[in-house]
C-alpha angles and dihedrals in degrees: 000000000000111000124205113212121214112256113273100003097154121194091212094054123081106225143149121205078005093287120154132146094245099065147018105258096218120196096112116154114265105230117197119246115264114261119228089213130050118265130205110235104198113190134168132189137164113259089233125037089229136014126198129224088248087071122078098180130054135146145227123227112216127191124196095179126170109235138172093202109045135020142056128300120266125213119268092248091053091046089053091050091050092050089051092051095247119160102238117193121234117194111216126199120190119207138182115193089340094309115124109235102174146340129218141166120229133168127261107251095027126124137192095033104169112210119189114245122195111221102186090086091058111079116223110268140157087226120078126246115237110230119196123203120199118190127191132193121216090257091059098257109145134204130188136200136160142205140181124251122196121208102177129190110255109260102228093189094055122102095199135017120193136185144174124252104225092196101056101010098240128142118239131190139189124202106198133354094268095047124097122244114263129198121225133196102204116218119173148109136262103248124191114228094227095047099054123345107051099073098065140353088231087079084081091059090049093048093047091050088060089067102254115138102195134053125211111183112193103217101235126146116007092002088068093056128101124261093038113243097241094165090057095045104039095078089059092055093048094046090051089055090051091050093047096237125128140226128235086201118214107218094194092233119180127190094242101037124041097163094103092047093053092047094050096047091049091049098044109030094098096045113114092226094065113100100159143341125252105213109175139014113212097328089166094056091048092048097237118179110291096237096039099096092046092050090048091050091052090054092047091051091051090055097039123011090168099077130050125230132232136194137181121239120198104181124085095214117001118125092318096169090055102044096038090060088082099073145034086213121053118198116202114208106198114166112186103156124104098357135106104238096192101046124039112230089192099052103019093234136119120262121221141135094297106022143050140014121249099165095262114066116229090345132153095206095252136113088251088071086077097049094041090054093052094043092049093049090050090049090054091047089056092052091048093047091241133144104210123166115224128215130173136225107215116207113254099160140072145146091083139092109329096354112081097185143018120256117259121243091258092051091050092055092047092051092050098044098043087057090050091047089058097048108277108156096193141021127215110176123205110256153007137221091048135159120309089244094055094041091054095049096045091050088053092048092047088056088063106034098047096053119111092235093058091041089059089061100039097041106026107038135059119268124223110192136188095034117192112268128192127196100039144030126239095034111141116204133176137170136204116200126208103190093179093060093033091234137118134198114222122195121190125178130184104215092189122096088216126073121261107223123201129032120331115204124196115193117213121222116283112280095018112119123190123204101188147340100266101184139000111220103171138012137018100260114125115224130192132184116251117191093339094275101063135064116207132194105194091188093058122224131292120234111287090359115161127195133193118184136166115226128205112226 
């Protein structure tokens, strides 16, 4: 495996995200120049990251978005129509190896158009099918894009198969050929083996009883030894299967030695407790070879195409296209509580865009650091033509290194929910055991976020974020709409430590009309409907108050 090192990563220089006073670290994302004229960004992707030969029907998701960053030029007449808000038809033909599979008509400027795709004509294979999409405007202008569709043979010896929903970003699993697919919103902690698990397998029962539905064991102590202590660890895997909870399994991959990773995936890929693999922990911060995570992911897919892979990125802007290749799921670990983000208490240096480490890369020390990181990663994904899923790692630690205190319970909730408001489809807090205060609040939050009813909103319906808010600044609001059930989930968070007095109004997306507040899931704020399209809290919002309510439409 040939590894490409980031430019100027010097072994003799202490650096993080390759920042040191003597040089510009480089690695910043190369944004395209802004186009003066609108572009058509044609994009296609399978609804699910994999399909199985037990499925005869799938779908493609096709975007015909108008962009000023990426895409192909449109004719002046089409550009005029777009600027006037006209609905311009775009004829779409779908091919596989030159064979026409289907035809549809979508609108220029539309996204998330789901087109049925019959799978029974695609023989089961470990290799993907290349699907070509040709789109034509009424004036004859054509556009082309392509994507890969997997229709894998069903793995009869597997206990669990999992996949990513490329439309809404959720994770789905199937336990057994006759079982239905289920969505899951993972909520858990990173937990070091030596700090909690190793003493007794009953720690799994205790952890599961707290409401968490995923386990991430950080392989410290004996789990980092070679050969791996399978006899010691196997009871944990089996007990997790009995309890019905899953592993995000840490394969202990390193950039220079993938032997352990290959051994563990081969050993564990068929175990029913495996939901996904965790490939890398902050490879960007550590300055691993640029192509290392992508090469590792290719090897993992060869061994096991039936489970996705995740990794955690710590840097705001350091070779994102290279490091993010390693996972379908990108976990952002942004820790803004209790640290000075402009002056490093560890190294007595300033922290800025090219220099210093303060424990939160390119942060302002606010909750918005979390949402900005997710939004920016999604923006880059769109430019790259990717469909990454984003999770978040809320801070649940303190009193160490840069962080002089633990978050409060209210801060913990805000960090978790602001990530969810901006599209995070899973939460893995660092780390457990934590304070009694944080343990209590995360157990309570797990009791809400891991329920099937909330999962239907977060994982199976479209998200509209950054709703318009009147009556106060720094109020983050988002809504998920289930038109079939005529319900919506509204999340509102006051990011201020101070109270917002007076009425707070949250305006729903245009065309969405609410009849009543059906259920209050989190928080004490009292909401009423005003004019069908606005939610109002006449009592304002307390500092760091968060609210989750279900609306009847």
